[in-house]
N, CA, C and O atoms as CSV, one atom per row, in Angstrom:
chain,resi,resn,atom,element,x,y,z
A,1,MET,N,N,24.883,35.006,3.354
A,1,MET,CA,C,24.874,33.810,4.175
A,1,MET,C,C,25.674,32.728,3.464
A,1,MET,O,O,25.443,32.459,2.285
A,2,THR,N,N,26.596,32.115,4.157
A,2,THR,CA,C,27.415,31.068,3.558
A,2,THR,C,C,27.045,29.728,4.151
A,2,THR,O,O,26.726,29.609,5.334
A,3,ASN,N,N,27.096,28.727,3.301
A,3,ASN,CA,C,26.875,27.367,3.771
A,3,ASN,C,C,28.227,26.761,4.101
A,3,ASN,O,O,29.095,26.631,3.238
A,4,ARG,N,N,28.387,26.402,5.332
A,4,ARG,CA,C,29.643,25.776,5.737
A,4,ARG,C,C,29.610,24.341,5.296
A,4,ARG,O,O,28.573,23.683,5.376
A,5,THR,N,N,30.711,23.859,4.840
A,5,THR,CA,C,30.810,22.467,4.393
A,5,THR,C,C,31.950,21.780,5.117
A,5,THR,O,O,32.823,22.424,5.699
A,6,ALA,N,N,31.921,20.467,5.068
A,6,ALA,CA,C,32.996,19.674,5.648
A,6,ALA,C,C,33.355,18.577,4.650
A,6,ALA,O,O,32.522,18.141,3.856
A,7,ARG,N,N,34.563,18.157,4.704
A,7,ARG,CA,C,35.031,17.126,3.794
A,7,ARG,C,C,34.784,15.759,4.427
A,7,ARG,O,O,34.971,15.567,5.629
A,8,LEU,N,N,34.357,14.812,3.586
A,8,LEU,CA,C,34.111,13.448,4.040
A,8,LEU,C,C,34.838,12.512,3.082
A,8,LEU,O,O,34.610,12.560,1.873
A,9,ASN,N,N,35.690,11.683,3.602
A,9,ASN,CA,C,36.405,10.709,2.769
A,9,ASN,C,C,35.804,9.333,3.017
A,9,ASN,O,O,35.665,8.906,4.164
A,10,ILE,N,N,35.452,8.647,1.947
A,10,ILE,CA,C,34.878,7.305,2.097
A,10,ILE,C,C,35.554,6.345,1.124
A,10,ILE,O,O,36.102,6.756,0.101
A,11,ARG,N,N,35.504,5.092,1.453
A,11,ARG,CA,C,35.995,4.047,0.562
A,11,ARG,C,C,34.795,3.244,0.101
A,11,ARG,O,O,33.906,2.936,0.896
A,12,LEU,N,N,34.764,2.905,-1.178
A,12,LEU,CA,C,33.673,2.129,-1.762
A,12,LEU,C,C,34.234,0.961,-2.555
A,12,LEU,O,O,35.330,1.046,-3.109
A,13,PRO,N,N,33.487,-0.117,-2.608
A,13,PRO,CA,C,33.896,-1.201,-3.509
A,13,PRO,C,C,33.875,-0.697,-4.959
A,13,PRO,O,O,33.093,0.191,-5.301
A,14,GLU,N,N,34.722,-1.259,-5.792
A,14,GLU,CA,C,34.819,-0.808,-7.182
A,14,GLU,C,C,33.493,-0.922,-7.922
A,14,GLU,O,O,33.182,-0.075,-8.760
A,15,ASN,N,N,32.703,-1.957,-7.625
A,15,ASN,CA,C,31.393,-2.103,-8.287
A,15,ASN,C,C,30.482,-0.913,-7.980
A,15,ASN,O,O,29.798,-0.401,-8.866
A,16,ASP,N,N,30.482,-0.478,-6.718
A,16,ASP,CA,C,29.657,0.673,-6.339
A,16,ASP,C,C,30.148,1.933,-7.039
A,16,ASP,O,O,29.353,2.761,-7.483
A,17,LEU,N,N,31.460,2.068,-7.131
A,17,LEU,CA,C,32.036,3.230,-7.798
A,17,LEU,C,C,31.625,3.253,-9.271
A,17,LEU,O,O,31.289,4.309,-9.806
A,18,ARG,N,N,31.653,2.084,-9.928
A,18,ARG,CA,C,31.226,2.006,-11.336
A,18,ARG,C,C,29.743,2.368,-11.463
A,18,ARG,O,O,29.359,3.086,-12.386
A,19,GLU,N,N,28.922,1.879,-10.553
A,19,GLU,CA,C,27.488,2.214,-10.579
A,19,GLU,C,C,27.279,3.714,-10.421
A,19,GLU,O,O,26.467,4.312,-11.126
A,20,LEU,N,N,28.012,4.316,-9.495
A,20,LEU,CA,C,27.894,5.758,-9.290
A,20,LEU,C,C,28.324,6.529,-10.536
A,20,LEU,O,O,27.720,7.541,-10.890
A,21,GLU,N,N,29.360,6.046,-11.189
A,21,GLU,CA,C,29.821,6.709,-12.422
A,21,GLU,C,C,28.750,6.609,-13.515
A,21,GLU,O,O,28.535,7.571,-14.252
A,22,MET,N,N,28.079,5.460,-13.626
A,22,MET,CA,C,27.007,5.310,-14.618
A,22,MET,C,C,25.839,6.243,-14.287
A,22,MET,O,O,25.221,6.818,-15.183
A,23,ILE,N,N,25.547,6.384,-13.004
A,23,ILE,CA,C,24.487,7.312,-12.577
A,23,ILE,C,C,24.881,8.737,-12.938
A,23,ILE,O,O,24.053,9.508,-13.424
A,24,ARG,N,N,26.144,9.092,-12.701
A,24,ARG,CA,C,26.619,10.440,-13.026
A,24,ARG,C,C,26.438,10.727,-14.518
A,24,ARG,O,O,25.977,11.803,-14.898
A,25,GLU,N,N,26.799,9.769,-15.346
A,25,GLU,CA,C,26.660,9.957,-16.790
A,25,GLU,C,C,25.191,10.081,-17.190
A,25,GLU,O,O,24.820,10.942,-17.988
A,26,ARG,N,N,24.376,9.217,-16.630
A,26,ARG,CA,C,22.951,9.194,-16.986
A,26,ARG,C,C,22.223,10.454,-16.533
A,26,ARG,O,O,21.341,10.950,-17.235
A,27,THR,N,N,22.590,10.974,-15.359
A,27,THR,CA,C,21.876,12.124,-14.804
A,27,THR,C,C,22.497,13.459,-15.191
A,27,THR,O,O,21.890,14.511,-14.988
A,28,GLY,N,N,23.700,13.421,-15.745
A,28,GLY,CA,C,24.334,14.665,-16.163
A,28,GLY,C,C,25.031,15.422,-15.049
A,28,GLY,O,O,25.359,16.596,-15.221
A,29,HIS,N,N,25.263,14.787,-13.920
A,29,HIS,CA,C,26.020,15.446,-12.850
A,29,HIS,C,C,27.450,15.687,-13.330
A,29,HIS,O,O,27.974,14.943,-14.159
A,30,GLU,N,N,28.066,16.727,-12.799
A,30,GLU,CA,C,29.427,17.059,-13.215
A,30,GLU,C,C,30.470,16.153,-12.572
A,30,GLU,O,O,31.513,15.874,-13.163
A,31,SER,N,N,30.177,15.695,-11.353
A,31,SER,CA,C,31.180,14.884,-10.649
A,31,SER,C,C,30.489,13.812,-9.804
A,31,SER,O,O,29.284,13.865,-9.557
A,32,LEU,N,N,31.292,12.842,-9.373
A,32,LEU,CA,C,30.771,11.824,-8.455
A,32,LEU,C,C,30.371,12.452,-7.128
A,32,LEU,O,O,29.429,11.998,-6.480
A,33,SER,N,N,31.078,13.482,-6.730
A,33,SER,CA,C,30.731,14.175,-5.483
A,33,SER,C,C,29.313,14.730,-5.556
A,33,SER,O,O,28.572,14.680,-4.575
A,34,ASP,N,N,28.935,15.262,-6.729
A,34,ASP,CA,C,27.565,15.768,-6.894
A,34,ASP,C,C,26.548,14.643,-6.740
A,34,ASP,O,O,25.502,14.823,-6.117
A,35,VAL,N,N,26.861,13.487,-7.309
A,35,VAL,CA,C,25.960,12.329,-7.209
A,35,VAL,C,C,25.812,11.918,-5.749
A,35,VAL,O,O,24.703,11.687,-5.267
A,36,VAL,N,N,26.931,11.830,-5.059
A,36,VAL,CA,C,26.906,11.408,-3.649
A,36,VAL,C,C,26.176,12.443,-2.798
A,36,VAL,O,O,25.399,12.072,-1.917
A,37,ARG,N,N,26.409,13.734,-3.043
A,37,ARG,CA,C,25.699,14.778,-2.292
A,37,ARG,C,C,24.187,14.655,-2.491
A,37,ARG,O,O,23.421,14.725,-1.530
A,38,ASP,N,N,23.761,14.470,-3.753
A,38,ASP,CA,C,22.327,14.309,-4.018
A,38,ASP,C,C,21.773,13.073,-3.323
A,38,ASP,O,O,20.685,13.108,-2.748
A,39,ALA,N,N,22.537,11.972,-3.380
A,39,ALA,CA,C,22.084,10.730,-2.745
A,39,ALA,C,C,21.939,10.924,-1.230
A,39,ALA,O,O,20.958,10.484,-0.631
A,40,ILE,N,N,22.911,11.576,-0.629
A,40,ILE,CA,C,22.846,11.817,0.817
A,40,ILE,C,C,21.678,12.738,1.151
A,40,ILE,O,O,20.961,12.508,2.124
A,41,SER,N,N,21.487,13.775,0.349
A,41,SER,CA,C,20.378,14.703,0.579
A,41,SER,C,C,19.035,13.971,0.502
A,41,SER,O,O,18.176,14.154,1.365
A,42,GLU,N,N,18.856,13.144,-0.529
A,42,GLU,CA,C,17.610,12.373,-0.653
A,42,GLU,C,C,17.435,11.413,0.518
A,42,GLU,O,O,16.329,11.255,1.035
A,43,TYR,N,N,18.524,10.772,0.938
A,43,TYR,CA,C,18.459,9.847,2.069
A,43,TYR,C,C,18.040,10.576,3.343
A,43,TYR,O,O,17.214,10.077,4.108
A,44,LEU,N,N,18.609,11.748,3.564
A,44,LEU,CA,C,18.259,12.505,4.762
A,44,LEU,C,C,16.801,12.950,4.733
A,44,LEU,O,O,16.123,12.896,5.760
A,45,GLU,N,N,16.306,13.390,3.576
A,45,GLU,CA,C,14.887,13.755,3.449
A,45,GLU,C,C,14.001,12.544,3.715
A,45,GLU,O,O,12.991,12.640,4.413
A,46,TYR,N,N,14.389,11.409,3.154
A,46,TYR,CA,C,13.626,10.171,3.326
A,46,TYR,C,C,13.578,9.777,4.798
A,46,TYR,O,O,12.512,9.452,5.321
A,47,GLU,N,N,14.709,9.805,5.456
A,47,GLU,CA,C,14.764,9.435,6.876
A,47,GLU,C,C,13.939,10.392,7.726
A,47,GLU,O,O,13.261,9.966,8.661
A,48,ALA,N,N,13.992,11.671,7.409
A,48,ALA,CA,C,13.210,12.651,8.165
A,48,ALA,C,C,11.715,12.393,7.982
A,48,ALA,O,O,10.934,12.552,8.920
A,49,ALA,N,N,11.322,11.996,6.778
A,49,ALA,CA,C,9.901,11.760,6.499
A,49,ALA,C,C,9.408,10.457,7.109
A,49,ALA,O,O,8.205,10.292,7.312
A,50,THR,N,N,10.306,9.533,7.403
A,50,THR,CA,C,9.869,8.222,7.897
A,50,THR,C,C,10.211,7.979,9.361
A,50,THR,O,O,10.180,6.837,9.818
A,51,TRP,N,N,10.534,9.024,10.094
A,51,TRP,CA,C,10.942,8.811,11.484
A,51,TRP,C,C,9.831,8.200,12.330
A,51,TRP,O,O,10.115,7.506,13.306
A,52,ASN,N,N,8.579,8.445,11.976
A,52,ASN,CA,C,7.471,7.929,12.767
A,52,ASN,C,C,6.609,6.971,11.946
A,52,ASN,O,O,5.394,6.900,12.131
A,53,SER,N,N,7.241,6.247,11.051
A,53,SER,CA,C,6.489,5.316,10.223
A,53,SER,C,C,7.388,4.155,9.826
A,53,SER,O,O,8.586,4.153,10.108
A,54,SER,N,N,6.801,3.187,9.180
A,54,SER,CA,C,7.556,2.049,8.692
A,54,SER,C,C,7.537,2.065,7.175
A,54,SER,O,O,6.595,2.560,6.557
A,55,VAL,N,N,8.564,1.531,6.597
A,55,VAL,CA,C,8.665,1.461,5.150
A,55,VAL,C,C,8.296,0.051,4.718
A,55,VAL,O,O,8.800,-0.933,5.259
A,56,VAL,N,N,7.413,-0.029,3.739
A,56,VAL,CA,C,7.011,-1.318,3.186
A,56,VAL,C,C,7.348,-1.292,1.707
A,56,VAL,O,O,6.958,-0.365,0.997
A,57,LYS,N,N,8.058,-2.286,1.243
A,57,LYS,CA,C,8.378,-2.368,-0.174
A,57,LYS,C,C,7.449,-3.380,-0.806
A,57,LYS,O,O,7.170,-4.432,-0.231
A,58,SER,N,N,6.973,-3.052,-1.998
A,58,SER,CA,C,6.014,-3.920,-2.669
A,58,SER,C,C,6.234,-3.870,-4.173
A,58,SER,O,O,6.652,-2.851,-4.724
A,59,VAL,N,N,5.949,-4.973,-4.815
A,59,VAL,CA,C,5.993,-5.020,-6.269
A,59,VAL,C,C,4.579,-4.722,-6.753
A,59,VAL,O,O,3.627,-5.400,-6.367
A,60,VAL,N,N,4.447,-3.698,-7.602
A,60,VAL,CA,C,3.145,-3.256,-8.085
A,60,VAL,C,C,3.131,-3.395,-9.604
A,60,VAL,O,O,4.062,-2.945,-10.273
A,61,PRO,N,N,2.091,-4.008,-10.153
A,61,PRO,CA,C,2.009,-4.109,-11.617
A,61,PRO,C,C,2.061,-2.724,-12.248
A,61,PRO,O,O,1.471,-1.773,-11.734
A,62,ARG,N,N,2.770,-2.619,-13.367
A,62,ARG,CA,C,2.970,-1.331,-14.039
A,62,ARG,C,C,1.644,-0.654,-14.360
A,62,ARG,O,O,1.514,0.558,-14.189
A,63,ALA,N,N,0.649,-1.427,-14.828
A,63,ALA,CA,C,-0.649,-0.836,-15.187
A,63,ALA,C,C,-1.308,-0.189,-13.970
A,63,ALA,O,O,-1.904,0.882,-14.079
A,64,LEU,N,N,-1.200,-0.838,-12.817
A,64,LEU,CA,C,-1.780,-0.270,-11.598
A,64,LEU,C,C,-1.043,1.006,-11.198
A,64,LEU,O,O,-1.664,1.992,-10.802
A,65,LEU,N,N,0.268,0.979,-11.304
A,65,LEU,CA,C,1.045,2.167,-10.965
A,65,LEU,C,C,0.705,3.319,-11.902
A,65,LEU,O,O,0.647,4.470,-11.470
A,66,GLU,N,N,0.482,3.023,-13.172
A,66,GLU,CA,C,0.085,4.074,-14.111
A,66,GLU,C,C,-1.263,4.666,-13.721
A,66,GLU,O,O,-1.459,5.878,-13.802
A,67,ASP,N,N,-2.199,3.805,-13.296
A,67,ASP,CA,C,-3.503,4.305,-12.836
A,67,ASP,C,C,-3.340,5.177,-11.593
A,67,ASP,O,O,-3.981,6.221,-11.472
A,68,ILE,N,N,-2.486,4.747,-10.677
A,68,ILE,CA,C,-2.245,5.521,-9.456
A,68,ILE,C,C,-1.671,6.890,-9.811
A,68,ILE,O,O,-2.106,7.912,-9.281
A,69,GLU,N,N,-0.694,6.898,-10.709
A,69,GLU,CA,C,-0.071,8.168,-11.101
A,69,GLU,C,C,-1.072,9.090,-11.795
A,69,GLU,O,O,-1.014,10.308,-11.629
A,70,ALA,N,N,-2.001,8.503,-12.581
A,70,ALA,CA,C,-3.034,9.323,-13.232
A,70,ALA,C,C,-3.942,9.957,-12.187
A,70,ALA,O,O,-4.303,11.128,-12.305
A,71,LEU,N,N,-4.310,9.196,-11.171
A,71,LEU,CA,C,-5.153,9.745,-10.105
A,71,LEU,C,C,-4.408,10.818,-9.310
A,71,LEU,O,O,-4.999,11.814,-8.893
A,72,ILE,N,N,-3.120,10.608,-9.105
A,72,ILE,CA,C,-2.315,11.607,-8.398
A,72,ILE,C,C,-2.277,12.895,-9.206
A,72,ILE,O,O,-2.421,13.984,-8.651
A,73,SER,N,N,-2.082,12.773,-10.524
A,73,SER,CA,C,-2.031,13.984,-11.343
A,73,SER,C,C,-3.375,14.696,-11.347
A,73,SER,O,O,-3.440,15.898,-11.603
A,74,GLY,N,N,-4.453,13.961,-11.065
A,74,GLY,CA,C,-5.777,14.562,-10.955
A,74,GLY,C,C,-6.019,15.217,-9.607
A,74,GLY,O,O,-7.065,15.829,-9.388
A,75,GLY,N,N,-5.053,15.091,-8.700
A,75,GLY,CA,C,-5.160,15.769,-7.415
A,75,GLY,C,C,-5.731,14.926,-6.294
A,75,GLY,O,O,-6.004,15.450,-5.214
A,76,ASP,N,N,-5.923,13.613,-6.524
A,76,ASP,CA,C,-6.491,12.770,-5.472
A,76,ASP,C,C,-5.483,12.433,-4.370
A,76,ASP,O,O,-5.869,12.065,-3.261
A,77,ALA,N,N,-4.205,12.560,-4.679
A,77,ALA,CA,C,-3.144,12.350,-3.687
A,77,ALA,C,C,-1.946,13.176,-4.140
A,77,ALA,O,O,-1.858,13.575,-5.301
A,78,SER,N,N,-1.032,13.425,-3.218
A,78,SER,CA,C,0.122,14.251,-3.585
A,78,SER,C,C,1.262,13.427,-4.172
A,78,SER,O,O,2.069,13.949,-4.942
A,79,ASP,N,N,1.338,12.138,-3.815
A,79,ASP,CA,C,2.375,11.269,-4.367
A,79,ASP,C,C,1.965,9.813,-4.175
A,79,ASP,O,O,0.935,9.524,-3.566
A,80,VAL,N,N,2.775,8.905,-4.697
A,80,VAL,CA,C,2.454,7.477,-4.631
A,80,VAL,C,C,2.369,7.006,-3.183
A,80,VAL,O,O,1.485,6.225,-2.832
A,81,SER,N,N,3.273,7.473,-2.358
A,81,SER,CA,C,3.265,7.064,-0.954
A,81,SER,C,C,1.948,7.429,-0.281
A,81,SER,O,O,1.374,6.618,0.446
A,82,GLN,N,N,1.469,8.646,-0.522
A,82,GLN,CA,C,0.202,9.059,0.078
A,82,GLN,C,C,-0.954,8.240,-0.485
A,82,GLN,O,O,-1.857,7.856,0.259
A,83,ALA,N,N,-0.938,7.968,-1.785
A,83,ALA,CA,C,-2.006,7.178,-2.409
A,83,ALA,C,C,-2.049,5.770,-1.827
A,83,ALA,O,O,-3.125,5.245,-1.538
A,84,VAL,N,N,-0.887,5.166,-1.656
A,84,VAL,CA,C,-0.828,3.811,-1.093
A,84,VAL,C,C,-1.272,3.830,0.368
A,84,VAL,O,O,-1.979,2.927,0.813
A,85,THR,N,N,-0.865,4.844,1.106
A,85,THR,CA,C,-1.291,4.961,2.507
A,85,THR,C,C,-2.808,5.112,2.599
A,85,THR,O,O,-3.447,4.505,3.459
A,86,MET,N,N,-3.381,5.927,1.707
A,86,MET,CA,C,-4.836,6.094,1.699
A,86,MET,C,C,-5.538,4.773,1.365
A,86,MET,O,O,-6.543,4.426,1.984
A,87,ALA,N,N,-5.005,4.046,0.390
A,87,ALA,CA,C,-5.605,2.765,-0.001
A,87,ALA,C,C,-5.521,1.755,1.144
A,87,ALA,O,O,-6.491,1.050,1.425
A,88,LEU,N,N,-4.380,1.687,1.794
A,88,LEU,CA,C,-4.229,0.761,2.922
A,88,LEU,C,C,-5.127,1.147,4.092
A,88,LEU,O,O,-5.684,0.278,4.763
A,89,THR,N,N,-5.267,2.433,4.336
A,89,THR,CA,C,-6.151,2.908,5.404
A,89,THR,C,C,-7.589,2.481,5.131
A,89,THR,O,O,-8.282,2.008,6.032
A,90,ALA,N,N,-8.036,2.649,3.886
A,90,ALA,CA,C,-9.400,2.249,3.522
A,90,ALA,C,C,-9.567,0.739,3.655
A,90,ALA,O,O,-10.601,0.274,4.134
A,91,TRP,N,N,-8.575,-0.023,3.241
A,91,TRP,CA,C,-8.651,-1.490,3.324
A,91,TRP,C,C,-8.713,-1.949,4.784
A,91,TRP,O,O,-9.522,-2.807,5.137
A,92,VAL,N,N,-7.855,-1.374,5.626
A,92,VAL,CA,C,-7.856,-1.742,7.048
A,92,VAL,C,C,-9.194,-1.383,7.684
A,92,VAL,O,O,-9.734,-2.162,8.469
A,93,GLU,N,N,-9.733,-0.212,7.356
A,93,GLU,CA,C,-11.021,0.210,7.907
A,93,GLU,C,C,-12.133,-0.733,7.464
A,93,GLU,O,O,-13.004,-1.087,8.258
A,94,GLU,N,N,-12.103,-1.138,6.201
A,94,GLU,CA,C,-13.111,-2.078,5.693
A,94,GLU,C,C,-13.035,-3.401,6.448
A,94,GLU,O,O,-14.066,-3.955,6.829
A,95,LYS,N,N,-11.827,-3.912,6.665
A,95,LYS,CA,C,-11.655,-5.176,7.396
A,95,LYS,C,C,-12.065,-5.014,8.852
A,95,LYS,O,O,-12.686,-5.906,9.428
A,96,ARG,N,N,-11.724,-3.893,9.440
A,96,ARG,CA,C,-12.094,-3.636,10.836
A,96,ARG,C,C,-13.620,-3.605,10.968
A,96,ARG,O,O,-14.192,-4.172,11.899
A,97,ARG,N,N,-14.259,-2.931,10.013
A,97,ARG,CA,C,-15.720,-2.845,10.032
A,97,ARG,C,C,-16.339,-4.232,9.828
A,97,ARG,O,O,-17.328,-4.571,10.477
A,98,TYR,N,N,-15.763,-5.024,8.937
A,98,TYR,CA,C,-16.281,-6.370,8.707
A,98,TYR,C,C,-16.177,-7.199,9.985
A,98,TYR,O,O,-17.131,-7.873,10.374
A,99,TYR,N,N,-15.015,-7.146,10.634
A,99,TYR,CA,C,-14.822,-7.984,11.804
A,99,TYR,C,C,-15.596,-7.501,13.016
A,99,TYR,O,O,-15.851,-8.279,13.935
A,100,THR,N,N,-15.973,-6.230,13.033
A,100,THR,CA,C,-16.768,-5.756,14.170
A,100,THR,C,C,-18.260,-5.787,13.874
A,100,THR,O,O,-19.051,-6.170,14.737
A,101,GLU,N,N,-18.659,-5.389,12.661
A,101,GLU,CA,C,-20.085,-5.316,12.329
A,101,GLU,C,C,-20.504,-6.418,11.365
A,101,GLU,O,O,-21.510,-7.093,11.583
A,102,GLY,N,N,-19.750,-6.594,10.327
A,102,GLY,CA,C,-20.121,-7.502,9.245
A,102,GLY,C,C,-20.201,-8.952,9.671
A,102,GLY,O,O,-21.069,-9.690,9.206
A,103,ARG,N,N,-19.317,-9.362,10.538
A,103,ARG,CA,C,-19.318,-10.743,10.997
A,103,ARG,C,C,-20.626,-11.077,11.707
A,103,ARG,O,O,-21.248,-12.108,11.452
A,104,GLU,N,N,-21.026,-10.181,12.601
A,104,GLU,CA,C,-22.269,-10.393,13.337
A,104,GLU,C,C,-23.461,-10.352,12.396
A,104,GLU,O,O,-24.380,-11.160,12.526
A,105,LEU,N,N,-23.458,-9.427,11.455
A,105,LEU,CA,C,-24.525,-9.346,10.464
A,105,LEU,C,C,-24.584,-10.638,9.650
A,105,LEU,O,O,-25.666,-11.159,9.378
A,106,PHE,N,N,-23.411,-11.151,9.264
A,106,PHE,CA,C,-23.360,-12.411,8.521
A,106,PHE,C,C,-23.942,-13.553,9.343
A,106,PHE,O,O,-24.708,-14.363,8.820
A,107,ARG,N,N,-23.594,-13.627,10.599
A,107,ARG,CA,C,-24.119,-14.689,11.474
A,107,ARG,C,C,-25.639,-14.604,11.595
A,107,ARG,O,O,-26.330,-15.622,11.544
A,108,ARG,N,N,-26.160,-13.374,11.757
A,108,ARG,CA,C,-27.618,-13.213,11.858
A,108,ARG,C,C,-28.312,-13.649,10.584
A,108,ARG,O,O,-29.306,-14.374,10.630
A,109,LYS,N,N,-27.793,-13.209,9.441
A,109,LYS,CA,C,-28.399,-13.573,8.151
A,109,LYS,C,C,-28.334,-15.079,7.935
A,109,LYS,O,O,-29.285,-15.675,7.429
A,110,LEU,N,N,-27.225,-15.696,8.314
A,110,LEU,CA,C,-27.093,-17.142,8.183
A,110,LEU,C,C,-28.107,-17.845,9.077
A,110,LEU,O,O,-28.750,-18.802,8.646
A,111,ALA,N,N,-28.255,-17.387,10.304
A,111,ALA,CA,C,-29.227,-17.991,11.217
A,111,ALA,C,C,-30.646,-17.832,10.674
A,111,ALA,O,O,-31.453,-18.758,10.760
A,112,GLU,N,N,-30.953,-16.647,10.110
A,112,GLU,CA,C,-32.275,-16.427,9.521
A,112,GLU,C,C,-32.501,-17.352,8.331
A,112,GLU,O,O,-33.592,-17.899,8.170
A,113,ALA,N,N,-31.493,-17.530,7.510
A,113,ALA,CA,C,-31.619,-18.413,6.340
A,113,ALA,C,C,-31.821,-19.853,6.772
A,113,ALA,O,O,-32.637,-20.570,6.192
A,114,VAL,N,N,-31.080,-20.285,7.794
A,114,VAL,CA,C,-31.226,-21.650,8.298
A,114,VAL,C,C,-32.616,-21.843,8.878
A,114,VAL,O,O,-33.251,-22.873,8.651
A,115,GLU,N,N,-33.091,-20.854,9.629
A,115,GLU,CA,C,-34.428,-20.933,10.213
A,115,GLU,C,C,-35.494,-20.966,9.119
A,115,GLU,O,O,-36.438,-21.753,9.183
A,116,GLU,N,N,-35.332,-20.100,8.116
A,116,GLU,CA,C,-36.295,-20.059,7.010
A,116,GLU,C,C,-36.301,-21.381,6.254
A,116,GLU,O,O,-37.358,-21.888,5.878
A,117,ARG,N,N,-35.119,-21.928,6.036
A,117,ARG,CA,C,-35.038,-23.214,5.324
A,117,ARG,C,C,-35.686,-24.317,6.149
A,117,ARG,O,O,-36.389,-25.177,5.616
A,118,GLY,N,N,-35.440,-24.282,7.458
A,118,GLY,CA,C,-36.056,-25.271,8.334
A,118,GLY,C,C,-37.578,-25.160,8.312
A,118,GLY,O,O,-38.284,-26.168,8.273
A,119,THR,N,N,-38.074,-23.924,8.336
A,119,THR,CA,C,-39.515,-23.703,8.266
A,119,THR,C,C,-40.072,-24.210,6.946
A,119,THR,O,O,-41.106,-24.877,6.906
A,120,ARG,N,N,-39.365,-23.880,5.859
A,120,ARG,CA,C,-39.819,-24.305,4.532
A,120,ARG,C,C,-39.811,-25.831,4.432
A,120,ARG,O,O,-40.747,-26.424,3.896
A,121,ASP,N,N,-38.754,-26.469,4.949
A,121,ASP,CA,C,-38.687,-27.931,4.923
A,121,ASP,C,C,-39.805,-28.541,5.765
A,121,ASP,O,O,-40.403,-29.549,5.388
A,122,GLY,N,N,-40.081,-27.910,6.925
A,122,GLY,CA,C,-41.161,-28.398,7.789
A,122,GLY,C,C,-42.506,-28.290,7.093
A,122,GLY,O,O,-43.334,-29.196,7.184
A,123,MET,N,N,-42.724,-27.179,6.398
A,123,MET,CA,C,-43.986,-27.004,5.675
A,123,MET,C,C,-44.105,-28.027,4.539
A,123,MET,O,O,-45.193,-28.542,4.280
A,124,THR,N,N,-43.010,-28.315,3.875
A,124,THR,CA,C,-43.026,-29.310,2.788
A,124,THR,C,C,-43.377,-30.685,3.339
A,124,THR,O,O,-44.167,-31.411,2.735
A,125,ARG,N,N,-42.796,-31.052,4.483
A,125,ARG,CA,C,-43.103,-32.350,5.099
A,125,ARG,C,C,-44.560,-32.419,5.516
A,125,ARG,O,O,-45.221,-33.441,5.329
A,126,SER,N,N,-45.068,-31.303,6.096
A,126,SER,CA,C,-46.477,-31.286,6.525
A,126,SER,C,C,-47.395,-31.415,5.325
A,126,SER,O,O,-48.389,-32.138,5.384
A,127,ALA,N,N,-47.080,-30.726,4.237
A,127,ALA,CA,C,-47.910,-30.814,3.027
A,127,ALA,C,C,-47.887,-32.226,2.484
A,127,ALA,O,O,-48.919,-32.730,2.042
A,128,ALA,N,N,-46.735,-32.877,2.507
A,128,ALA,CA,C,-46.628,-34.232,1.986
A,128,ALA,C,C,-47.463,-35.173,2.849
A,128,ALA,O,O,-48.113,-36.071,2.313
A,129,ARG,N,N,-47.462,-34.992,4.184
A,129,ARG,CA,C,-48.263,-35.838,5.060
A,129,ARG,C,C,-49.754,-35.623,4.824
A,129,ARG,O,O,-50.540,-36.568,4.888
A,130,MET,N,N,-50.139,-34.378,4.552
A,130,MET,CA,C,-51.559,-34.069,4.325
A,130,MET,C,C,-52.036,-34.731,3.024
A,130,MET,O,O,-53.179,-35.181,2.946
A,131,ARG,N,N,-51.185,-34.792,2.022
A,131,ARG,CA,C,-51.561,-35.412,0.766
A,131,ARG,C,C,-51.725,-36.922,0.907
A,131,ARG,O,O,-52.556,-37.526,0.228
A,132,VAL,N,N,-50.941,-37.522,1.779
A,132,VAL,CA,C,-50.996,-38.962,1.967
A,132,VAL,C,C,-52.319,-39.355,2.639
A,132,VAL,O,O,-52.835,-40.427,2.324
A,133,LYS,N,N,-52.876,-38.585,3.509
A,133,LYS,CA,C,-54.099,-38.924,4.257
A,133,LYS,C,C,-55.282,-38.873,3.437
A,133,LYS,O,O,-56.383,-39.132,3.923
């Protein structure tokens, strides 16, 4: 089985070309074409994986990322993207639960506390009146 290929000619700004050359040296690729092929391959995989999702970029403290990677190596997630998705899912669910259940529970507890305080204050006033008589 042969892989058919096609030639693609592109023009790049000199700065981009220098960056690609530094990447080639750092990664040990034999040619700039190899670097570009790898970059295109990764881009295509990325696009295929995100066709039904949105990409969010975030700055994460290094210590937190190290903890995430340790948990991933323990098998809790397959990669950082999955770990972050799981964390966001749990956070959204917690907020959803708070706004549907927790808010009402908070209101009830607050009303009970206000009622209890009112009762306690009323009893204190009654006791004070009884002492005066």
